[in-house]
C-alpha positions in Angstrom: 22.3 3.1 -18.5 24.9 0.5 -16.6 24.7 2.9 -13.8 21.0 2.9 -13.5 21.0 -0.8 -13.3 23.5 -0.6 -10.6 21.0 1.5 -8.5 18.4 -0.9 -9.4 19.9 -3.5 -7.7 21.3 -2.0 -4.9 17.6 -0.7 -4.0 16.4 -4.0 -4.5 18.7 -5.6 -2.1 17.7 -2.8 0.4 14.3 -3.6 0.0 14.9 -7.4 0.7 17.2 -6.7 3.6 15.0 -4.1 5.2 11.8 -6.0 5.1 13.1 -9.0 6.9 14.5 -6.6 9.7 11.3 -4.8 9.6 9.0 -8.0 10.0 11.2 -8.9 13.1 11.4 -5.9 14.7 7.6 -5.3 14.6 6.7 -8.8 15.4 8.9 -8.4 18.8 7.1 -4.8 19.5 3.7 -6.5 19.1 4.2 -9.1 21.6 6.5 -6.4 23.9 3.6 -3.9 23.9 0.6 -6.5 23.8 -0.4 -5.1 21.0 -1.8 -7.5 17.7 0.4 -8.4 15.1 -2.3 -7.1 12.6 -2.5 -3.8 14.3 1.5 -3.5 14.1 1.1 -4.1 10.4 -1.9 -1.9 9.9 -0.1 1.1 11.5 3.6 1.0 12.2 4.5 -1.4 9.1 1.8 0.6 6.9 3.1 3.6 7.5 6.7 2.7 6.8 6.2 1.0 3.5 3.6 4.0 2.4 6.8 6.8 2.7 7.8 5.8 -0.7 4.4 6.4 -2.2 4.0 9.8 0.1 7.4 11.0 -1.1 6.6 10.6 -4.9 3.2 11.8 -4.5 4.3 15.3 -2.3 6.7 15.6 -4.7 4.7 15.1 -8.0 2.1 17.7 -6.0 4.6 20.5 -5.7 5.4 20.1 -9.3 2.1 20.5 -10.2 1.7 17.2 -11.6 -1.2 15.6 -10.6 -0.9 12.3 -12.7 1.8 11.4 -10.7 0.2 12.0 -7.4 -3.0 10.4 -7.8 -1.6 7.9 -10.5 1.3 6.3 -7.9 -1.5 6.0 -5.2 -4.2 4.2 -7.8 -1.3 1.9 -9.0 -0.1 1.4 -5.6 -2.7 0.2 -4.2 -4.0 -2.2 -7.1 -0.5 -3.4 -6.9 -0.7 -3.8 -3.3 -3.8 -6.0 -3.5 -3.9 -7.9 -6.6 -0.3 -8.4 -7.0 1.4 -8.5 -3.6 -1.6 -9.8 -1.6 -2.5 -12.6 -3.9 1.0 -13.8 -4.2 1.3 -14.1 -0.6 -1.9 -15.9 -0.5 -0.5 -18.2 -3.0 2.6 -18.5 -0.8 0.8 -19.1 2.1 -3.1 -18.6 2.9 -4.1 -16.1 5.0 -6.8 -16.1 7.7 -9.5 -13.5 7.9 -10.8 -12.8 11.3 -13.9 -11.5 12.6 -12.3 -8.2 13.2 -11.0 -7.9 10.0 -14.6 -8.7 8.2 -16.4 -6.5 10.2 -13.9 -3.3 10.5 -10.7 -3.6 8.6 -11.7 -5.0 4.9 -15.3 -2.4 5.2 -12.7 0.5 6.1 -10.9 -0.3 3.1 -14.0 -0.5 0.5 -15.0 2.8 1.9 -12.1 5.0 2.1 -11.5 3.3 -1.6 -15.2 4.7 -2.6 -14.6 7.8 -1.1 -11.6 8.6 -3.0 -13.0 7.8 -6.0 -16.2 9.7 -5.7 -14.1 12.3 -4.9 -11.9 12.1 -7.5 -13.8 11.2 -10.6 -16.5 13.7 -9.8 -17.3 17.5 -9.4 -17.9 18.7 -5.8 -19.4 21.8 -3.8 -16.1 22.0 -2.4 -14.1 22.9 -5.8 -14.5 26.7 -7.7 -15.0 26.3 -11.2 -15.9 22.4 -11.1 -13.6 20.0 -12.2 -12.6 16.3 -11.4 -10.2 15.5 -8.5 -9.3 16.4 -5.2 -9.6 20.0 -3.7 -7.5 21.2 -0.8 -10.8 20.9 1.4 -11.1 17.5 0.7 -7.7 16.8 1.4 -8.0 18.3 5.0 -11.1 16.0 5.4 -9.1 12.9 4.1 -6.5 13.7 7.0 -9.0 14.1 9.7 -10.3 11.0 8.3 -6.8 9.3 8.9 -6.3 10.9 12.6 -9.6 9.0 13.4 -8.5 5.7 11.6 -5.3 5.6 13.7 -7.0 6.3 17.2 -9.3 3.4 16.5 -6.7 1.2 15.5 -4.9 1.3 18.8 -7.7 1.8 20.6 -9.1 -1.5 19.4 -6.1 -3.6 19.2 -5.6 -6.6 21.1 -3.5 -8.4 22.9 -1.5 -11.2 20.7 -2.4 -15.0 20.6 -0.8 -17.7 22.7 1.2 -18.6 19.6 2.7 -15.3 19.3 3.8 -15.0 23.1 5.6 -18.6 22.9 8.0 -17.3 19.9 11.6 -16.1 21.2 11.1 -12.3 22.2 13.8 -9.7 21.1 14.8 -7.2 23.6 12.6 -4.1 23.0 15.6 -1.7 22.1 16.8 -4.6 19.4 13.0 -4.7 18.2 12.9 -0.8 17.5 16.7 -0.6 16.2 15.3 -3.5 13.6 12.4 -1.5 13.0 14.1 1.5 12.3 17.0 0.0 10.2 14.0 -2.0 8.1 12.3 1.3 7.4 15.5 3.1 6.5 16.3 0.0 3.9 13.0 0.1 2.6 12.6 3.6 2.0 16.5 4.3 0.7 15.8 0.9 -1.5 12.4 2.2 -3.1 14.0 5.5 -3.4 17.1 4.3 -5.6 14.4 1.5 -7.4 12.3 4.7 -8.3 14.5 7.1 -9.5 16.6 4.6 -11.7 13.5 2.8 -13.1 11.9 6.5 -13.7 14.9 7.5 -15.7 15.0 4.2 -18.0 11.1 4.3 -18.5 11.8 8.0 -19.5 14.6 6.9 -21.9 11.7 5.0 -23.1 9.2 8.0 -24.0 6.2 6.8 -22.3 3.6 9.0 -20.4 3.7 10.3 -16.9 0.6 8.3 -16.0 1.8 5.3 -17.2 5.0 6.1 -15.4 3.3 6.3 -12.2 0.7 3.4 -12.6 3.0 0.9 -13.0 6.9 1.8 -13.0 6.5 4.4 -10.0 3.6 2.2 -8.3 5.2 -1.4 -8.7 8.6 0.7 -7.3 6.9 2.5 -4.4 5.2 -1.2 -3.8 8.2 -3.2 -3.4 8.6 -2.2 0.3 4.8 -4.1 0.7 6.0 -6.5 -1.5 8.8 -7.6 0.3 7.3 -7.1 3.9 4.6 -9.4 3.0 6.6 -12.0 1.0 9.2 -12.4 4.1 5.7 -12.3 6.6 4.0 -15.2 4.9 7.2 -17.1 4.6 7.7 -16.4 8.6 3.6 -17.7 8.7 2.6 -14.2 9.5 -0.2 -14.0 7.4 -2.0 -11.2 9.8 1.1 -9.1 9.4 0.8 -9.3 6.1 -2.7 -8.5 5.5 -2.5 -5.6 8.0 0.3 -4.0 6.3 -1.8 -4.3 2.9 -4.6 -3.0 4.1 -2.9 -0.5 6.1 -1.2 0.8 3.3 -3.8 1.2 1.0 -5.8 3.5 3.7 -2.7 5.4 4.4 -2.0 6.0 0.7 -5.4 7.4 -0.1 -5.8 9.4 3.2 -2.4 10.5 4.4 -0.7 10.5 0.9 -3.5 11.6 -1.1 -4.5 14.1 1.7 -1.3 15.8 2.2 -0.9 16.0 -1.4 -3.9 18.0 -2.4 -3.3 20.2 0.5 -0.1 21.0 -1.4 -1.8 21.2 -4.2 -5.4 20.2 -5.4 -5.4 17.3 -7.6 -6.8 17.1 -11.2 -7.5 13.7 -12.6 -7.1 14.6 -16.1 -5.8 11.2 -17.2 -7.0 8.8 -14.7 -10.4 7.2 -16.3 -13.1 4.8 -15.4 -10.9 1.6 -15.9 -8.4 2.7 -13.9 -11.0 3.7 -10.8 -12.9 0.2 -11.4 -9.8 -1.9 -11.3 -8.9 0.0 -8.0 -12.5 -0.5 -6.5 -12.5 -4.5 -7.5 -9.4 -4.8 -5.7 -11.0 -4.0 -2.6 -14.0 -6.0 -3.0 -11.9 -9.3 -3.9 -10.7 -9.0 -0.2 -14.2 -8.5 0.9 -15.0 -11.5 -1.1 -12.4 -13.9 0.0 -13.9 -14.4 3.1 -17.1 -15.6 2.2 -16.0 -17.6 -1.0 -14.2 -20.9 -1.3 -12.7 -21.5 2.1 -14.9 -19.4 4.1 -12.1 -16.6 6.4 -9.0 -17.4 4.4 -7.2 -15.8 1.4 -6.5 -19.0 -0.3 -4.3 -20.0 -3.0 -7.2 -20.1 -5.4 -8.7 -16.4 -4.4 -4.7 -15.4 -4.5 -4.9 -16.6 -7.9 -7.7 -15.1 -9.1 -5.8 -11.5 -7.9 -2.8 -12.3 -10.1 -5.0 -12.9 -13.0 -6.7 -9.5 -12.3 -3.5 -7.8 -12.5 -2.2 -9.4 -15.4 -5.4 -8.5 -17.2 -4.8 -5.0 -15.9 -1.3 -4.4 -17.1 -2.1 -6.1 -20.1 -4.5 -3.3 -20.9 -2.3 -0.4 -19.7 0.1 -1.6 -22.4 -2.5 -1.8 -25.2 -3.8 1.8 -24.5 -0.2 3.3 -24.4 
């Protein structure tokens, strides 16, 4: 147990340092390349911080454990939005741009809805009929993912004047920071997940509970660290892009790859899990039109955190 706790601490340290390097490096690349920090957060940072989910879900798919693959993505997206985005907004309110409202947030909602419809209902693409995601649907997810990335870079705008006036890093240094940051996040996330899972198994809890809570929370630590650092540095668009990008990556890329490796069955994923996942996406949308419009303010963040607490309570009660 002592060794597992030590690995846990080392993993957390790597995640914290990695997040700081990643935010600085990604911001530097954004300014040098003339791409907005939001797009960098949506793509480079979003992909990097989704790597732990990809590793965990692919491992689960290869082992034929669909609850691990699906539960990890569902739990991670819920953690990303309700806990991480909520906590980030409480630290520093996040501005929502017109592009976020017209393109990015609706895209997140649409992808989430597609995931729920494919995962929770039977489809013509399945032999014998079952709840889950088939290989053909996994391929469809991957095609949508490629289109999504193409659109992100095609519509990426130049950074604003305030970003240009910041101290600029040399491009080589910026890429080195991104690489070091991603390495720290991925290795730290793996250390944390492995040790946390081992501790959880000692307690005798189910695969689904481990996936939706321990694994999802562990693989979401890179997003948490990145967003908290971004909020502290007043880079709200980087944080928002990271969360929206990670959520889309988790569904289209992570589950797409996992389903191609092995069709995913949603045996223990229920309507409450799907409902909370959909609610988390909708809350980001409603934040743009309620309270302080076009801002995810501290009140919106508090609502997200309360929803997260309620969901975790429900999971623990229904162990």
